[in-house]
Backbone as CSV, one residue per row, in Angstrom:
resi,resn,N_x,N_y,N_z,CA_x,CA_y,CA_z,C_x,C_y,C_z
1,MET,-1.229,0.604,3.335,-0.139,1.083,2.510,-0.460,0.794,1.046
2,ALA,-0.066,1.699,0.188,-0.292,1.551,-1.244,1.058,1.555,-1.953
3,THR,1.126,0.857,-3.055,2.318,0.863,-3.894,2.134,1.951,-4.943
4,VAL,3.133,2.814,-5.072,3.079,3.898,-6.047,4.216,3.686,-7.041
5,LEU,3.855,3.716,-8.324,4.820,3.540,-9.400,4.931,4.838,-10.193
6,TYR,6.146,5.146,-10.642,6.399,6.336,-11.450,7.080,5.883,-12.733
7,PHE,6.593,6.364,-13.863,7.132,5.942,-15.142,7.712,7.099,-15.934
8,ALA,8.615,6.754,-16.856,9.190,7.664,-17.847,9.798,8.905,-17.181
9,SER,9.437,10.088,-17.655,10.061,11.317,-17.154,9.775,11.558,-15.674
10,LEU,8.644,11.089,-15.168,8.378,11.245,-13.723,9.400,10.446,-12.921
11,ARG,9.675,9.223,-13.349,10.674,8.396,-12.655,12.035,9.087,-12.692
12,GLU,12.387,9.638,-13.846,13.683,10.309,-13.976,13.767,11.547,-13.093
13,ARG,12.736,12.357,-13.078,12.751,13.595,-12.293,12.722,13.333,-10.793
14,LEU,12.009,12.287,-10.376,11.880,11.987,-8.947,13.001,11.096,-8.428
15,GLY,13.669,10.388,-9.321,14.758,9.507,-8.908,14.298,8.224,-8.250
16,VAL,13.051,7.856,-8.465,12.512,6.620,-7.885,11.460,6.065,-8.845
17,GLY,11.416,4.755,-8.959,10.435,4.130,-9.836,9.288,3.477,-9.099
18,ARG,9.520,3.152,-7.834,8.503,2.432,-7.059,8.719,2.706,-5.580
19,GLU,7.621,2.854,-4.862,7.697,2.986,-3.407,6.382,2.560,-2.784
20,THR,6.435,2.283,-1.519,5.237,1.967,-0.750,5.016,3.115,0.216
21,ILE,3.789,3.654,0.224,3.498,4.791,1.100,2.310,4.488,1.999
22,ASP,2.316,5.113,3.164,1.128,5.099,4.020,0.136,6.061,3.396
23,LEU,-1.105,5.649,3.298,-2.126,6.548,2.760,-2.361,7.696,3.725
24,PRO,-2.571,8.898,3.183,-2.825,10.034,4.068,-4.118,9.832,4.852
25,PRO,-4.223,10.477,6.016,-5.442,10.325,6.806,-6.668,10.867,6.076
26,GLY,-7.820,10.340,6.410,-9.068,10.837,5.825,-9.422,10.111,4.551
27,SER,-10.020,10.839,3.649,-10.469,10.295,2.373,-9.280,9.820,1.547
28,HIS,-9.408,8.643,1.014,-8.330,8.089,0.195,-8.733,8.124,-1.273
29,THR,-8.240,9.135,-1.959,-8.481,9.288,-3.390,-7.145,9.542,-4.068
30,VAL,-7.149,9.474,-5.389,-5.945,9.830,-6.121,-5.543,11.256,-5.755
31,ALA,-6.498,12.159,-5.668,-6.194,13.556,-5.326,-5.510,13.672,-3.966
32,SER,-5.944,12.891,-2.981,-5.302,12.973,-1.664,-3.897,12.386,-1.701
33,VAL,-3.677,11.357,-2.520,-2.331,10.804,-2.681,-1.433,11.849,-3.346
34,VAL,-1.931,12.510,-4.383,-1.160,13.549,-5.071,-0.814,14.685,-4.098
35,ALA,-1.764,15.119,-3.289,-1.500,16.180,-2.307,-0.423,15.741,-1.316
36,HIS,-0.488,14.491,-0.899,0.496,13.926,0.026,1.893,13.942,-0.613
37,LEU,1.987,13.540,-1.868,3.270,13.530,-2.572,3.783,14.950,-2.787
38,ARG,2.905,15.847,-3.209,3.283,17.239,-3.469,3.835,17.903,-2.207
39,ALA,3.309,17.544,-1.053,3.741,18.145,0.213,5.198,17.819,0.552
40,ARG,5.791,16.861,-0.135,7.200,16.545,0.088,8.109,17.673,-0.385
41,GLY,7.595,18.531,-1.270,8.388,19.644,-1.788,9.360,19.214,-2.876
42,GLY,10.227,20.114,-3.269,11.249,19.832,-4.277,10.663,19.299,-5.566
43,PRO,11.267,18.249,-6.121,10.772,17.721,-7.391,9.344,17.177,-7.292
44,TRP,8.940,16.763,-6.107,7.579,16.250,-5.913,6.563,17.358,-6.159
45,GLU,6.856,18.531,-5.621,5.955,19.662,-5.823,5.909,20.057,-7.292
46,SER,7.057,20.003,-7.945,7.115,20.337,-9.365,6.340,19.324,-10.209
47,CYS,6.493,18.056,-9.927,5.843,17.000,-10.719,4.338,16.922,-10.479
48,PHE,3.891,17.259,-9.268,2.484,17.080,-8.918,1.775,18.377,-8.537
49,GLY,2.448,19.505,-8.708,1.863,20.789,-8.357,0.891,21.301,-9.409
50,PRO,0.292,22.466,-9.143,-0.639,23.071,-10.091,-0.001,23.225,-11.472
51,GLY,-0.758,22.882,-12.488,-0.274,22.990,-13.854,0.490,21.781,-14.350
52,SER,0.817,20.854,-13.438,1.519,19.646,-13.876,0.547,18.745,-14.635
53,VAL,1.084,17.994,-15.571,0.252,17.120,-16.392,0.768,15.695,-16.246
54,TRP,-0.109,14.796,-15.867,0.223,13.385,-15.724,-1.046,12.565,-15.880
55,ARG,-0.876,11.290,-16.065,-1.989,10.339,-16.115,-1.818,9.411,-14.935
56,VAL,-2.898,8.741,-14.551,-2.832,7.843,-13.405,-3.689,6.605,-13.662
57,ALA,-3.220,5.501,-13.140,-3.991,4.258,-13.177,-4.011,3.694,-11.760
58,VAL,-5.142,3.158,-11.368,-5.271,2.481,-10.080,-5.578,1.026,-10.394
59,ASN,-4.702,0.150,-9.946,-4.841,-1.283,-10.211,-5.014,-1.567,-11.699
60,HIS,-4.166,-0.931,-12.503,-4.095,-1.145,-13.960,-5.289,-0.600,-14.734
61,ALA,-6.136,0.192,-14.117,-7.274,0.809,-14.808,-7.100,2.324,-14.752
62,MET,-7.253,2.979,-15.899,-7.132,4.430,-15.929,-8.095,5.041,-14.909
63,ALA,-7.625,6.094,-14.249,-8.409,6.688,-13.165,-8.350,8.210,-13.268
64,ASN,-9.180,8.862,-12.462,-9.183,10.318,-12.376,-8.890,10.705,-10.925
65,PRO,-8.719,11.990,-10.640,-8.374,12.403,-9.278,-9.385,11.992,-8.210
66,GLU,-10.633,11.782,-8.581,-11.654,11.406,-7.604,-11.700,9.900,-7.329
67,ALA,-10.916,9.120,-8.063,-10.924,7.664,-7.892,-10.466,7.284,-6.486
68,THR,-11.108,6.299,-5.935,-10.782,5.804,-4.596,-9.498,4.986,-4.625
69,VAL,-8.689,5.169,-3.590,-7.473,4.382,-3.412,-7.578,3.704,-2.056
70,SER,-7.382,2.404,-2.045,-7.444,1.626,-0.810,-6.074,1.049,-0.488
71,ALA,-5.927,0.605,0.749,-4.695,-0.070,1.138,-4.488,-1.247,0.200
72,ASP,-3.259,-1.517,-0.128,-2.854,-2.603,-1.031,-3.139,-2.309,-2.500
73,ASP,-3.625,-1.124,-2.845,-3.808,-0.763,-4.243,-2.466,-0.376,-4.856
74,GLU,-2.412,-0.446,-6.176,-1.259,0.021,-6.924,-1.681,1.272,-7.680
75,VAL,-0.962,2.366,-7.468,-1.251,3.641,-8.117,-0.054,3.964,-9.002
76,ALA,-0.283,4.083,-10.308,0.791,4.334,-11.250,0.628,5.699,-11.894
77,PHE,1.690,6.494,-11.869,1.692,7.818,-12.490,2.631,7.796,-13.675
78,PHE,2.207,8.430,-14.767,3.042,8.513,-15.945,2.676,9.758,-16.740
79,PRO,3.615,10.248,-17.559,3.313,11.431,-18.357,2.227,11.119,-19.379
80,PRO,1.561,12.138,-19.895,0.444,11.887,-20.810,0.849,11.237,-22.122
81,VAL,2.097,11.384,-22.532,2.559,10.760,-23.763,3.804,9.956,-23.432
82,THR,3.746,8.659,-23.699,4.920,7.820,-23.488,5.212,7.061,-24.762
83,GLY,6.452,6.706,-24.928,6.855,5.954,-26.108,6.789,4.463,-25.858
84,GLY,6.811,3.692,-26.896,6.725,2.241,-26.779,7.972,1.614,-27.061
């Protein structure tokens, strides 16, 4: 299981700031986690669907869609521009 965090406008649109998810079967990458989230439909599809823009960090390090995600990792999604 991985911990997924949502920040700023993503948290507002999804109505959740933190959750624990079972990793999808097969290859565990940021891209597979995004596909898993998008498959929920509704706001998830809107936030993570084609053309959506977000940044991601795995265990506090900036990552790309090909980055590996393991059980017990923390995956954080946030919009590309956030305020301080």
